N, CA, C and O atoms as a Maestro MAE file, in Angstrom:
{
 s_m_m2io_version
 :::
 2.0.0
}

f_m_ct {
 s_m_title
 :::
 protein
 m_atom[336] {
  # First column is atom index #
  i_m_mmod_type
  r_m_x_coord
  r_m_y_coord
  r_m_z_coord
  i_m_residue_number
  s_m_chain_name
  s_m_pdb_residue_name
  s_m_pdb_atom_name
  i_m_atomic_number
  :::
  1 25 -155.503 104.002 -14.097 1 A "MET " " N  " 7
  2 3 -156.871 103.757 -13.680 1 A "MET " " CA " 6
  3 2 -157.220 104.767 -12.583 1 A "MET " " C  " 6
  4 15 -156.449 104.977 -11.645 1 A "MET " " O  " 8
  5 25 -158.368 105.374 -12.715 2 A "ASN " " N  " 7
  6 3 -158.796 106.325 -11.690 2 A "ASN " " CA " 6
  7 2 -159.965 105.744 -10.885 2 A "ASN " " C  " 6
  8 15 -160.451 104.649 -11.167 2 A "ASN " " O  " 8
  9 25 -160.392 106.491 -9.897 3 A "TRP " " N  " 7
  10 3 -161.436 106.020 -8.988 3 A "TRP " " CA " 6
  11 2 -162.783 105.902 -9.677 3 A "TRP " " C  " 6
  12 15 -163.605 105.072 -9.287 3 A "TRP " " O  " 8
  13 25 -163.022 106.715 -10.690 4 A "TRP " " N  " 7
  14 3 -164.302 106.631 -11.397 4 A "TRP " " CA " 6
  15 2 -164.426 105.301 -12.138 4 A "TRP " " C  " 6
  16 15 -165.493 104.688 -12.152 4 A "TRP " " O  " 8
  17 25 -163.328 104.861 -12.752 5 A "LEU " " N  " 7
  18 3 -163.365 103.573 -13.451 5 A "LEU " " CA " 6
  19 2 -163.505 102.406 -12.478 5 A "LEU " " C  " 6
  20 15 -164.173 101.418 -12.778 5 A "LEU " " O  " 8
  21 25 -162.877 102.524 -11.323 6 A "LEU " " N  " 7
  22 3 -163.024 101.480 -10.311 6 A "LEU " " CA " 6
  23 2 -164.474 101.399 -9.818 6 A "LEU " " C  " 6
  24 15 -165.020 100.306 -9.669 6 A "LEU " " O  " 8
  25 25 -165.086 102.541 -9.569 7 A "ALA " " N  " 7
  26 3 -166.495 102.568 -9.147 7 A "ALA " " CA " 6
  27 2 -167.392 102.015 -10.259 7 A "ALA " " C  " 6
  28 15 -168.370 101.320 -9.983 7 A "ALA " " O  " 8
  29 25 -167.061 102.322 -11.499 8 A "PHE " " N  " 7
  30 3 -167.808 101.811 -12.648 8 A "PHE " " CA " 6
  31 2 -167.759 100.284 -12.686 8 A "PHE " " C  " 6
  32 15 -168.790 99.637 -12.874 8 A "PHE " " O  " 8
  33 25 -166.583 99.709 -12.511 9 A "GLY " " N  " 7
  34 3 -166.439 98.257 -12.529 9 A "GLY " " CA " 6
  35 2 -167.154 97.580 -11.374 9 A "GLY " " C  " 6
  36 15 -167.794 96.544 -11.554 9 A "GLY " " O  " 8
  37 25 -167.045 98.167 -10.185 10 A "VAL " " N  " 7
  38 3 -167.729 97.593 -9.019 10 A "VAL " " CA " 6
  39 2 -169.237 97.633 -9.210 10 A "VAL " " C  " 6
  40 15 -169.935 96.679 -8.868 10 A "VAL " " O  " 8
  41 25 -169.738 98.732 -9.754 11 A "LEU " " N  " 7
  42 3 -171.179 98.851 -9.982 11 A "LEU " " CA " 6
  43 2 -171.664 97.844 -11.019 11 A "LEU " " C  " 6
  44 15 -172.739 97.265 -10.863 11 A "LEU " " O  " 8
  45 25 -170.886 97.631 -12.069 12 A "LEU " " N  " 7
  46 3 -171.292 96.654 -13.079 12 A "LEU " " CA " 6
  47 2 -171.341 95.239 -12.508 12 A "LEU " " C  " 6
  48 15 -172.298 94.502 -12.743 12 A "LEU " " O  " 8
  49 25 -170.315 94.868 -11.764 13 A "VAL " " N  " 7
  50 3 -170.274 93.510 -11.225 13 A "VAL " " CA " 6
  51 2 -171.287 93.340 -10.099 13 A "VAL " " C  " 6
  52 15 -171.994 92.334 -10.047 13 A "VAL " " O  " 8
  53 25 -171.361 94.321 -9.195 14 A "GLY " " N  " 7
  54 3 -172.215 94.184 -8.020 14 A "GLY " " CA " 6
  55 2 -173.672 94.496 -8.246 14 A "GLY " " C  " 6
  56 15 -174.520 94.034 -7.483 14 A "GLY " " O  " 8
  57 25 -173.993 95.263 -9.267 15 A "GLY " " N  " 7
  58 3 -175.379 95.667 -9.474 15 A "GLY " " CA " 6
  59 2 -176.030 95.097 -10.712 15 A "GLY " " C  " 6
  60 15 -177.195 94.700 -10.684 15 A "GLY " " O  " 8
  61 25 -175.281 95.055 -11.800 16 A "LEU " " N  " 7
  62 3 -175.878 94.604 -13.046 16 A "LEU " " CA " 6
  63 2 -176.082 93.095 -13.072 16 A "LEU " " C  " 6
  64 15 -177.067 92.613 -13.633 16 A "LEU " " O  " 8
  65 25 -175.170 92.352 -12.476 17 A "GLY " " N  " 7
  66 3 -175.305 90.888 -12.440 17 A "GLY " " CA " 6
  67 2 -176.567 90.420 -11.730 17 A "GLY " " C  " 6
  68 15 -177.353 89.669 -12.308 17 A "GLY " " O  " 8
  69 25 -176.780 90.852 -10.474 18 A "PRO " " N  " 7
  70 3 -178.016 90.440 -9.788 18 A "PRO " " CA " 6
  71 2 -179.283 90.948 -10.482 18 A "PRO " " C  " 6
  72 15 -180.305 90.262 -10.491 18 A "PRO " " O  " 8
  73 25 -179.215 92.138 -11.057 19 A "GLY " " N  " 7
  74 3 -180.383 92.665 -11.761 19 A "GLY " " CA " 6
  75 2 -180.736 91.825 -12.978 19 A "GLY " " C  " 6
  76 15 -181.909 91.548 -13.229 19 A "GLY " " O  " 8
  77 25 -179.725 91.423 -13.731 20 A "LEU " " N  " 7
  78 3 -179.977 90.562 -14.888 20 A "LEU " " CA " 6
  79 2 -180.471 89.183 -14.452 20 A "LEU " " C  " 6
  80 15 -181.336 88.598 -15.104 20 A "LEU " " O  " 8
  81 25 -179.929 88.670 -13.364 21 A "TRP " " N  " 7
  82 3 -180.386 87.372 -12.847 21 A "TRP " " CA " 6
  83 2 -181.874 87.432 -12.489 21 A "TRP " " C  " 6
  84 15 -182.638 86.527 -12.824 21 A "TRP " " O  " 8
  85 25 -182.276 88.509 -11.803 22 A "LEU " " N  " 7
  86 3 -183.692 88.660 -11.449 22 A "LEU " " CA " 6
  87 2 -184.558 88.846 -12.685 22 A "LEU " " C  " 6
  88 15 -185.671 88.323 -12.749 22 A "LEU " " O  " 8
  89 25 -184.055 89.587 -13.667 23 A "ALA " " N  " 7
  90 3 -184.844 89.867 -14.865 23 A "ALA " " CA " 6
  91 2 -185.039 88.634 -15.738 23 A "ALA " " C  " 6
  92 15 -185.981 88.580 -16.528 23 A "ALA " " O  " 8
  93 25 -184.168 87.652 -15.605 24 A "LEU " " N  " 7
  94 3 -184.255 86.480 -16.465 24 A "LEU " " CA " 6
  95 2 -184.881 85.260 -15.799 24 A "LEU " " C  " 6
  96 15 -185.221 84.297 -16.486 24 A "LEU " " O  " 8
  97 25 -185.040 85.279 -14.484 25 A "ARG " " N  " 7
  98 3 -185.530 84.108 -13.763 25 A "ARG " " CA " 6
  99 2 -186.732 84.454 -12.896 25 A "ARG " " C  " 6
  100 15 -186.948 85.616 -12.552 25 A "ARG " " O  " 8
  101 25 -187.506 83.441 -12.547 26 A "GLY " " N  " 7
  102 3 -188.562 83.596 -11.557 26 A "GLY " " CA " 6
  103 2 -189.881 84.092 -12.115 26 A "GLY " " C  " 6
  104 15 -190.067 84.195 -13.328 26 A "GLY " " O  " 8
  105 25 -190.794 84.398 -11.202 27 A "PRO " " N  " 7
  106 3 -192.122 84.871 -11.617 27 A "PRO " " CA " 6
  107 2 -192.062 86.288 -12.183 27 A "PRO " " C  " 6
  108 15 -191.030 86.957 -12.115 27 A "PRO " " O  " 8
  109 25 -193.161 86.720 -12.730 28 A "ALA " " N  " 7
  110 3 -193.209 88.001 -13.437 28 A "ALA " " CA " 6
  111 2 -192.901 89.191 -12.525 28 A "ALA " " C  " 6
  112 15 -192.263 90.151 -12.959 28 A "ALA " " O  " 8
  113 25 -193.342 89.139 -11.281 29 A "ALA " " N  " 7
  114 3 -193.074 90.245 -10.362 29 A "ALA " " CA " 6
  115 2 -191.577 90.384 -10.083 29 A "ALA " " C  " 6
  116 15 -191.070 91.502 -9.986 29 A "ALA " " O  " 8
  117 25 -190.872 89.273 -9.954 30 A "HIS " " N  " 7
  118 3 -189.428 89.321 -9.742 30 A "HIS " " CA " 6
  119 2 -188.709 89.821 -10.987 30 A "HIS " " C  " 6
  120 15 -187.707 90.529 -10.883 30 A "HIS " " O  " 8
  121 25 -189.208 89.463 -12.154 31 A "ARG " " N  " 7
  122 3 -188.599 89.960 -13.388 31 A "ARG " " CA " 6
  123 2 -188.779 91.463 -13.523 31 A "ARG " " C  " 6
  124 15 -187.905 92.155 -14.044 31 A "ARG " " O  " 8
  125 25 -189.908 91.965 -13.055 32 A "LEU " " N  " 7
  126 3 -190.137 93.409 -13.084 32 A "LEU " " CA " 6
  127 2 -189.154 94.134 -12.170 32 A "LEU " " C  " 6
  128 15 -188.626 95.183 -12.540 32 A "LEU " " O  " 8
  129 25 -188.906 93.593 -10.995 33 A "VAL " " N  " 7
  130 3 -187.921 94.179 -10.081 33 A "VAL " " CA " 6
  131 2 -186.535 94.135 -10.712 33 A "VAL " " C  " 6
  132 15 -185.772 95.094 -10.600 33 A "VAL " " O  " 8
  133 25 -186.204 93.034 -11.371 34 A "GLY " " N  " 7
  134 3 -184.917 92.929 -12.064 34 A "GLY " " CA " 6
  135 2 -184.782 93.937 -13.188 34 A "GLY " " C  " 6
  136 15 -183.704 94.487 -13.410 34 A "GLY " " O  " 8
  137 25 -185.875 94.179 -13.897 35 A "LEU " " N  " 7
  138 3 -185.864 95.188 -14.961 35 A "LEU " " CA " 6
  139 2 -185.601 96.577 -14.398 35 A "LEU " " C  " 6
  140 15 -184.810 97.335 -14.959 35 A "LEU " " O  " 8
  141 25 -186.245 96.909 -13.316 36 A "GLU " " N  " 7
  142 3 -186.036 98.217 -12.681 36 A "GLU " " CA " 6
  143 2 -184.603 98.358 -12.162 36 A "GLU " " C  " 6
  144 15 -183.962 99.390 -12.360 36 A "GLU " " O  " 8
  145 25 -184.112 97.322 -11.503 37 A "LEU " " N  " 7
  146 3 -182.754 97.353 -10.962 37 A "LEU " " CA " 6
  147 2 -181.726 97.482 -12.079 37 A "LEU " " C  " 6
  148 15 -180.781 98.262 -11.964 37 A "LEU " " O  " 8
  149 25 -181.900 96.737 -13.141 38 A "THR " " N  " 7
  150 3 -180.962 96.788 -14.256 38 A "THR " " CA " 6
  151 2 -180.973 98.158 -14.922 38 A "THR " " C  " 6
  152 15 -179.911 98.676 -15.268 38 A "THR " " O  " 8
  153 25 -182.134 98.749 -15.108 39 A "GLY " " N  " 7
  154 3 -182.199 100.077 -15.709 39 A "GLY " " CA " 6
  155 2 -181.537 101.139 -14.846 39 A "GLY " " C  " 6
  156 15 -180.831 102.008 -15.356 39 A "GLY " " O  " 8
  157 25 -181.761 101.069 -13.553 40 A "SER " " N  " 7
  158 3 -181.153 102.042 -12.638 40 A "SER " " CA " 6
  159 2 -179.641 101.897 -12.586 40 A "SER " " C  " 6
  160 15 -178.913 102.887 -12.642 40 A "SER " " O  " 8
  161 25 -179.175 100.664 -12.479 41 A "VAL " " N  " 7
  162 3 -177.732 100.425 -12.405 41 A "VAL " " CA " 6
  163 2 -177.055 100.793 -13.718 41 A "VAL " " C  " 6
  164 15 -175.957 101.350 -13.709 41 A "VAL " " O  " 8
  165 25 -177.686 100.496 -14.836 42 A "ALA " " N  " 7
  166 3 -177.093 100.843 -16.125 42 A "ALA " " CA " 6
  167 2 -176.979 102.358 -16.289 42 A "ALA " " C  " 6
  168 15 -175.972 102.849 -16.799 42 A "ALA " " O  " 8
  169 25 -177.990 103.093 -15.868 43 A "ALA " " N  " 7
  170 3 -177.925 104.555 -15.961 43 A "ALA " " CA " 6
  171 2 -176.828 105.110 -15.062 43 A "ALA " " C  " 6
  172 15 -176.078 105.996 -15.472 43 A "ALA " " O  " 8
  173 25 -176.730 104.593 -13.834 44 A "LEU " " N  " 7
  174 3 -175.662 105.044 -12.935 44 A "LEU " " CA " 6
  175 2 -174.286 104.675 -13.474 44 A "LEU " " C  " 6
  176 15 -173.347 105.462 -13.360 44 A "LEU " " O  " 8
  177 25 -174.158 103.495 -14.056 45 A "ALA " " N  " 7
  178 3 -172.877 103.079 -14.630 45 A "ALA " " CA " 6
  179 2 -172.483 103.978 -15.791 45 A "ALA " " C  " 6
  180 15 -171.313 104.336 -15.929 45 A "ALA " " O  " 8
  181 25 -173.443 104.343 -16.623 46 A "MET " " N  " 7
  182 3 -173.132 105.247 -17.733 46 A "MET " " CA " 6
  183 2 -172.718 106.624 -17.237 46 A "MET " " C  " 6
  184 15 -171.842 107.259 -17.824 46 A "MET " " O  " 8
  185 25 -173.342 107.091 -16.160 47 A "MET " " N  " 7
  186 3 -172.942 108.378 -15.589 47 A "MET " " CA " 6
  187 2 -171.516 108.321 -15.044 47 A "MET " " C  " 6
  188 15 -170.741 109.261 -15.222 47 A "MET " " O  " 8
  189 25 -171.173 107.216 -14.383 48 A "LEU " " N  " 7
  190 3 -169.806 107.057 -13.892 48 A "LEU " " CA " 6
  191 2 -168.810 106.980 -15.037 48 A "LEU " " C  " 6
  192 15 -167.715 107.534 -14.947 48 A "LEU " " O  " 8
  193 25 -169.182 106.300 -16.110 49 A "TRP " " N  " 7
  194 3 -168.305 106.198 -17.266 49 A "TRP " " CA " 6
  195 2 -168.069 107.577 -17.894 49 A "TRP " " C  " 6
  196 15 -166.941 107.908 -18.259 49 A "TRP " " O  " 8
  197 25 -169.112 108.363 -18.016 50 A "CYS " " N  " 7
  198 3 -168.965 109.722 -18.556 50 A "CYS " " CA " 6
  199 2 -168.043 110.562 -17.685 50 A "CYS " " C  " 6
  200 15 -167.243 111.342 -18.202 50 A "CYS " " O  " 8
  201 25 -168.143 110.415 -16.392 51 A "GLN " " N  " 7
  202 3 -167.275 111.149 -15.482 51 A "GLN " " CA " 6
  203 2 -165.830 110.651 -15.601 51 A "GLN " " C  " 6
  204 15 -164.887 111.439 -15.531 51 A "GLN " " O  " 8
  205 25 -165.667 109.341 -15.782 52 A "ALA " " N  " 7
  206 3 -164.325 108.768 -15.863 52 A "ALA " " CA " 6
  207 2 -163.589 109.219 -17.112 52 A "ALA " " C  " 6
  208 15 -162.387 109.481 -17.061 52 A "ALA " " O  " 8
  209 25 -164.288 109.313 -18.227 53 A "ILE " " N  " 7
  210 3 -163.611 109.709 -19.465 53 A "ILE " " CA " 6
  211 2 -163.637 111.216 -19.677 53 A "ILE " " C  " 6
  212 15 -162.992 111.723 -20.594 53 A "ILE " " O  " 8
  213 25 -164.376 111.936 -18.838 54 A "GLY " " N  " 7
  214 3 -164.374 113.390 -18.904 54 A "GLY " " CA " 6
  215 2 -165.226 113.977 -20.018 54 A "GLY " " C  " 6
  216 15 -164.942 115.075 -20.495 54 A "GLY " " O  " 8
  217 25 -166.246 113.279 -20.435 55 A "GLN " " N  " 7
  218 3 -167.125 113.767 -21.501 55 A "GLN " " CA " 6
  219 2 -168.525 114.014 -20.948 55 A "GLN " " C  " 6
  220 15 -169.366 113.115 -20.927 55 A "GLN " " O  " 8
  221 25 -168.759 115.230 -20.508 56 A "ALA " " N  " 7
  222 3 -170.068 115.564 -19.941 56 A "ALA " " CA " 6
  223 2 -171.157 115.592 -21.014 56 A "ALA " " C  " 6
  224 15 -172.342 115.499 -20.694 56 A "ALA " " O  " 8
  225 25 -170.767 115.720 -22.275 57 A "SER " " N  " 7
  226 3 -171.767 115.767 -23.339 57 A "SER " " CA " 6
  227 2 -172.441 114.409 -23.549 57 A "SER " " C  " 6
  228 15 -173.512 114.345 -24.152 57 A "SER " " O  " 8
  229 25 -171.839 113.337 -23.069 58 A "PHE " " N  " 7
  230 3 -172.435 112.009 -23.213 58 A "PHE " " CA " 6
  231 2 -173.499 111.724 -22.164 58 A "PHE " " C  " 6
  232 15 -174.114 110.658 -22.207 58 A "PHE " " O  " 8
  233 25 -173.740 112.630 -21.226 59 A "LEU " " N  " 7
  234 3 -174.699 112.386 -20.152 59 A "LEU " " CA " 6
  235 2 -176.141 112.328 -20.640 59 A "LEU " " C  " 6
  236 15 -177.023 111.931 -19.878 59 A "LEU " " O  " 8
  237 25 -176.404 112.708 -21.873 60 A "ILE " " N  " 7
  238 3 -177.756 112.631 -22.401 60 A "ILE " " CA " 6
  239 2 -178.197 111.168 -22.565 60 A "ILE " " C  " 6
  240 15 -179.388 110.868 -22.485 60 A "ILE " " O  " 8
  241 25 -177.246 110.270 -22.792 61 A "VAL " " N  " 7
  242 3 -177.573 108.855 -22.993 61 A "VAL " " CA " 6
  243 2 -178.191 108.232 -21.737 61 A "VAL " " C  " 6
  244 15 -179.232 107.585 -21.848 61 A "VAL " " O  " 8
  245 25 -177.591 108.400 -20.532 62 A "PRO " " N  " 7
  246 3 -178.265 107.835 -19.348 62 A "PRO " " CA " 6
  247 2 -179.600 108.493 -19.031 62 A "PRO " " C  " 6
  248 15 -180.494 107.847 -18.484 62 A "PRO " " O  " 8
  249 25 -179.743 109.764 -19.367 63 A "VAL " " N  " 7
  250 3 -181.031 110.435 -19.125 63 A "VAL " " CA " 6
  251 2 -182.117 109.802 -19.996 63 A "VAL " " C  " 6
  252 15 -183.227 109.555 -19.526 63 A "VAL " " O  " 8
  253 25 -181.799 109.546 -21.249 64 A "VAL " " N  " 7
  254 3 -182.758 108.897 -22.146 64 A "VAL " " CA " 6
  255 2 -183.027 107.469 -21.685 64 A "VAL " " C  " 6
  256 15 -184.159 106.995 -21.771 64 A "VAL " " O  " 8
  257 25 -181.995 106.777 -21.195 65 A "LEU " " N  " 7
  258 3 -182.191 105.422 -20.686 65 A "LEU " " CA " 6
  259 2 -183.146 105.398 -19.511 65 A "LEU " " C  " 6
  260 15 -183.974 104.492 -19.415 65 A "LEU " " O  " 8
  261 25 -183.056 106.361 -18.621 66 A "VAL " " N  " 7
  262 3 -183.971 106.420 -17.471 66 A "VAL " " CA " 6
  263 2 -185.407 106.598 -17.947 66 A "VAL " " C  " 6
  264 15 -186.316 105.945 -17.434 66 A "VAL " " O  " 8
  265 25 -185.616 107.471 -18.915 67 A "LEU " " N  " 7
  266 3 -186.969 107.685 -19.439 67 A "LEU " " CA " 6
  267 2 -187.515 106.437 -20.125 67 A "LEU " " C  " 6
  268 15 -188.680 106.086 -19.940 67 A "LEU " " O  " 8
  269 25 -186.682 105.769 -20.912 68 A "LEU " " N  " 7
  270 3 -187.136 104.558 -21.590 68 A "LEU " " CA " 6
  271 2 -187.352 103.405 -20.611 68 A "LEU " " C  " 6
  272 15 -188.255 102.590 -20.804 68 A "LEU " " O  " 8
  273 25 -186.541 103.331 -19.574 69 A "SER " " N  " 7
  274 3 -186.721 102.305 -18.560 69 A "SER " " CA " 6
  275 2 -188.056 102.489 -17.837 69 A "SER " " C  " 6
  276 15 -188.763 101.520 -17.563 69 A "SER " " O  " 8
  277 25 -188.387 103.733 -17.534 70 A "PHE " " N  " 7
  278 3 -189.665 104.011 -16.890 70 A "PHE " " CA " 6
  279 2 -190.828 103.626 -17.800 70 A "PHE " " C  " 6
  280 15 -191.805 103.035 -17.339 70 A "PHE " " O  " 8
  281 25 -190.730 103.954 -19.083 71 A "ALA " " N  " 7
  282 3 -191.792 103.594 -20.030 71 A "ALA " " CA " 6
  283 2 -191.895 102.072 -20.173 71 A "ALA " " C  " 6
  284 15 -192.998 101.534 -20.270 71 A "ALA " " O  " 8
  285 25 -190.759 101.380 -20.186 72 A "GLY " " N  " 7
  286 3 -190.770 99.927 -20.274 72 A "GLY " " CA " 6
  287 2 -191.427 99.283 -19.060 72 A "GLY " " C  " 6
  288 15 -192.119 98.272 -19.178 72 A "GLY " " O  " 8
  289 25 -191.203 99.877 -17.900 73 A "THR " " N  " 7
  290 3 -191.829 99.362 -16.688 73 A "THR " " CA " 6
  291 2 -193.341 99.534 -16.735 73 A "THR " " C  " 6
  292 15 -194.085 98.650 -16.310 73 A "THR " " O  " 8
  293 25 -193.791 100.664 -17.250 74 A "LEU " " N  " 7
  294 3 -195.233 100.877 -17.380 74 A "LEU " " CA " 6
  295 2 -195.862 99.856 -18.327 74 A "LEU " " C  " 6
  296 15 -196.950 99.349 -18.057 74 A "LEU " " O  " 8
  297 25 -195.193 99.556 -19.420 75 A "VAL " " N  " 7
  298 3 -195.716 98.561 -20.361 75 A "VAL " " CA " 6
  299 2 -195.728 97.184 -19.708 75 A "VAL " " C  " 6
  300 15 -196.696 96.437 -19.850 75 A "VAL " " O  " 8
  301 25 -194.672 96.850 -19.003 76 A "PHE " " N  " 7
  302 3 -194.585 95.548 -18.348 76 A "PHE " " CA " 6
  303 2 -195.685 95.387 -17.304 76 A "PHE " " C  " 6
  304 15 -196.311 94.329 -17.236 76 A "PHE " " O  " 8
  305 25 -195.932 96.404 -16.496 77 A "THR " " N  " 7
  306 3 -196.985 96.298 -15.480 77 A "THR " " CA " 6
  307 2 -198.361 96.239 -16.125 77 A "THR " " C  " 6
  308 15 -199.271 95.604 -15.593 77 A "THR " " O  " 8
  309 25 -198.514 96.883 -17.244 78 A "ARG " " N  " 7
  310 3 -199.789 96.808 -17.973 78 A "ARG " " CA " 6
  311 2 -200.042 95.377 -18.442 78 A "ARG " " C  " 6
  312 15 -201.173 94.893 -18.386 78 A "ARG " " O  " 8
  313 25 -198.992 94.701 -18.905 79 A "LEU " " N  " 7
  314 3 -199.146 93.327 -19.356 79 A "LEU " " CA " 6
  315 2 -199.344 92.360 -18.186 79 A "LEU " " C  " 6
  316 15 -199.932 91.294 -18.363 79 A "LEU " " O  " 8
  317 25 -198.854 92.724 -16.981 80 A "LEU " " N  " 7
  318 3 -199.019 91.854 -15.825 80 A "LEU " " CA " 6
  319 2 -200.429 91.921 -15.244 80 A "LEU " " C  " 6
  320 15 -200.855 91.002 -14.544 80 A "LEU " " O  " 8
  321 25 -201.148 92.991 -15.525 81 A "GLY " " N  " 7
  322 3 -202.462 93.193 -14.941 81 A "GLY " " CA " 6
  323 2 -203.503 92.237 -15.512 81 A "GLY " " C  " 6
  324 15 -203.245 91.533 -16.488 81 A "GLY " " O  " 8
  325 25 -204.670 92.223 -14.898 82 A "PRO " " N  " 7
  326 3 -205.740 91.337 -15.386 82 A "PRO " " CA " 6
  327 2 -206.248 91.805 -16.746 82 A "PRO " " C  " 6
  328 15 -206.344 93.001 -17.020 82 A "PRO " " O  " 8
  329 25 -206.568 90.835 -17.579 83 A "HIS " " N  " 7
  330 3 -207.083 91.136 -18.914 83 A "HIS " " CA " 6
  331 2 -208.603 91.184 -18.873 83 A "HIS " " C  " 6
  332 15 -209.242 90.389 -18.185 83 A "HIS " " O  " 8
  333 25 -209.167 92.112 -19.608 84 A "ARG " " N  " 7
  334 3 -210.643 92.241 -19.657 84 A "ARG " " CA " 6
  335 2 -211.198 91.629 -20.891 84 A "ARG " " C  " 6
  336 15 -212.411 91.645 -21.096 84 A "ARG " " O  " 8
  :::
 }
 m_bond[335] {
  # First column is bond index #
  i_m_from
  i_m_to
  i_m_order
  :::
  1 1 2 1
  2 2 3 1
  3 3 4 2
  4 3 5 1
  5 5 6 1
  6 6 7 1
  7 7 8 2
  8 7 9 1
  9 9 10 1
  10 10 11 1
  11 11 12 2
  12 11 13 1
  13 13 14 1
  14 14 15 1
  15 15 16 2
  16 15 17 1
  17 17 18 1
  18 18 19 1
  19 19 20 2
  20 19 21 1
  21 21 22 1
  22 22 23 1
  23 23 24 2
  24 23 25 1
  25 25 26 1
  26 26 27 1
  27 27 28 2
  28 27 29 1
  29 29 30 1
  30 30 31 1
  31 31 32 2
  32 31 33 1
  33 33 34 1
  34 34 35 1
  35 35 36 2
  36 35 37 1
  37 37 38 1
  38 38 39 1
  39 39 40 2
  40 39 41 1
  41 41 42 1
  42 42 43 1
  43 43 44 2
  44 43 45 1
  45 45 46 1
  46 46 47 1
  47 47 48 2
  48 47 49 1
  49 49 50 1
  50 50 51 1
  51 51 52 2
  52 51 53 1
  53 53 54 1
  54 54 55 1
  55 55 56 2
  56 55 57 1
  57 57 58 1
  58 58 59 1
  59 59 60 2
  60 59 61 1
  61 61 62 1
  62 62 63 1
  63 63 64 2
  64 63 65 1
  65 65 66 1
  66 66 67 1
  67 67 68 2
  68 67 69 1
  69 69 70 1
  70 70 71 1
  71 71 72 2
  72 71 73 1
  73 73 74 1
  74 74 75 1
  75 75 76 2
  76 75 77 1
  77 77 78 1
  78 78 79 1
  79 79 80 2
  80 79 81 1
  81 81 82 1
  82 82 83 1
  83 83 84 2
  84 83 85 1
  85 85 86 1
  86 86 87 1
  87 87 88 2
  88 87 89 1
  89 89 90 1
  90 90 91 1
  91 91 92 2
  92 91 93 1
  93 93 94 1
  94 94 95 1
  95 95 96 2
  96 95 97 1
  97 97 98 1
  98 98 99 1
  99 99 100 2
  100 99 101 1
  101 101 102 1
  102 102 103 1
  103 103 104 2
  104 103 105 1
  105 105 106 1
  106 106 107 1
  107 107 108 2
  108 107 109 1
  109 109 110 1
  110 110 111 1
  111 111 112 2
  112 111 113 1
  113 113 114 1
  114 114 115 1
  115 115 116 2
  116 115 117 1
  117 117 118 1
  118 118 119 1
  119 119 120 2
  120 119 121 1
  121 121 122 1
  122 122 123 1
  123 123 124 2
  124 123 125 1
  125 125 126 1
  126 126 127 1
  127 127 128 2
  128 127 129 1
  129 129 130 1
  130 130 131 1
  131 131 132 2
  132 131 133 1
  133 133 134 1
  134 134 135 1
  135 135 136 2
  136 135 137 1
  137 137 138 1
  138 138 139 1
  139 139 140 2
  140 139 141 1
  141 141 142 1
  142 142 143 1
  143 143 144 2
  144 143 145 1
  145 145 146 1
  146 146 147 1
  147 147 148 2
  148 147 149 1
  149 149 150 1
  150 150 151 1
  151 151 152 2
  152 151 153 1
  153 153 154 1
  154 154 155 1
  155 155 156 2
  156 155 157 1
  157 157 158 1
  158 158 159 1
  159 159 160 2
  160 159 161 1
  161 161 162 1
  162 162 163 1
  163 163 164 2
  164 163 165 1
  165 165 166 1
  166 166 167 1
  167 167 168 2
  168 167 169 1
  169 169 170 1
  170 170 171 1
  171 171 172 2
  172 171 173 1
  173 173 174 1
  174 174 175 1
  175 175 176 2
  176 175 177 1
  177 177 178 1
  178 178 179 1
  179 179 180 2
  180 179 181 1
  181 181 182 1
  182 182 183 1
  183 183 184 2
  184 183 185 1
  185 185 186 1
  186 186 187 1
  187 187 188 2
  188 187 189 1
  189 189 190 1
  190 190 191 1
  191 191 192 2
  192 191 193 1
  193 193 194 1
  194 194 195 1
  195 195 196 2
  196 195 197 1
  197 197 198 1
  198 198 199 1
  199 199 200 2
  200 199 201 1
  201 201 202 1
  202 202 203 1
  203 203 204 2
  204 203 205 1
  205 205 206 1
  206 206 207 1
  207 207 208 2
  208 207 209 1
  209 209 210 1
  210 210 211 1
  211 211 212 2
  212 211 213 1
  213 213 214 1
  214 214 215 1
  215 215 216 2
  216 215 217 1
  217 217 218 1
  218 218 219 1
  219 219 220 2
  220 219 221 1
  221 221 222 1
  222 222 223 1
  223 223 224 2
  224 223 225 1
  225 225 226 1
  226 226 227 1
  227 227 228 2
  228 227 229 1
  229 229 230 1
  230 230 231 1
  231 231 232 2
  232 231 233 1
  233 233 234 1
  234 234 235 1
  235 235 236 2
  236 235 237 1
  237 237 238 1
  238 238 239 1
  239 239 240 2
  240 239 241 1
  241 241 242 1
  242 242 243 1
  243 243 244 2
  244 243 245 1
  245 245 246 1
  246 246 247 1
  247 247 248 2
  248 247 249 1
  249 249 250 1
  250 250 251 1
  251 251 252 2
  252 251 253 1
  253 253 254 1
  254 254 255 1
  255 255 256 2
  256 255 257 1
  257 257 258 1
  258 258 259 1
  259 259 260 2
  260 259 261 1
  261 261 262 1
  262 262 263 1
  263 263 264 2
  264 263 265 1
  265 265 266 1
  266 266 267 1
  267 267 268 2
  268 267 269 1
  269 269 270 1
  270 270 271 1
  271 271 272 2
  272 271 273 1
  273 273 274 1
  274 274 275 1
  275 275 276 2
  276 275 277 1
  277 277 278 1
  278 278 279 1
  279 279 280 2
  280 279 281 1
  281 281 282 1
  282 282 283 1
  283 283 284 2
  284 283 285 1
  285 285 286 1
  286 286 287 1
  287 287 288 2
  288 287 289 1
  289 289 290 1
  290 290 291 1
  291 291 292 2
  292 291 293 1
  293 293 294 1
  294 294 295 1
  295 295 296 2
  296 295 297 1
  297 297 298 1
  298 298 299 1
  299 299 300 2
  300 299 301 1
  301 301 302 1
  302 302 303 1
  303 303 304 2
  304 303 305 1
  305 305 306 1
  306 306 307 1
  307 307 308 2
  308 307 309 1
  309 309 310 1
  310 310 311 1
  311 311 312 2
  312 311 313 1
  313 313 314 1
  314 314 315 1
  315 315 316 2
  316 315 317 1
  317 317 318 1
  318 318 319 1
  319 319 320 2
  320 319 321 1
  321 321 322 1
  322 322 323 1
  323 323 324 2
  324 323 325 1
  325 325 326 1
  326 326 327 1
  327 327 328 2
  328 327 329 1
  329 329 330 1
  330 330 331 1
  331 331 332 2
  332 331 333 1
  333 333 334 1
  334 334 335 1
  335 335 336 2
  :::
 }
}
């Protein structure tokens, strides 16, 4: 086990758990914060995993996840706004 895998595990337990909890519970604004936190932590975890296994070619996956997470947040905030 190397330090990258240890950091990966700590990030999953310490960051993804609270983010999923926020995304699944509470009012809509808290769920939006949970969605953002989960997307950020998942992208960072994937980057750590790529570093741990030594495959830099897999880094395109977290980059695409960041873009899709941003688009998902825009859709979510659009649905939270007032309807005309």
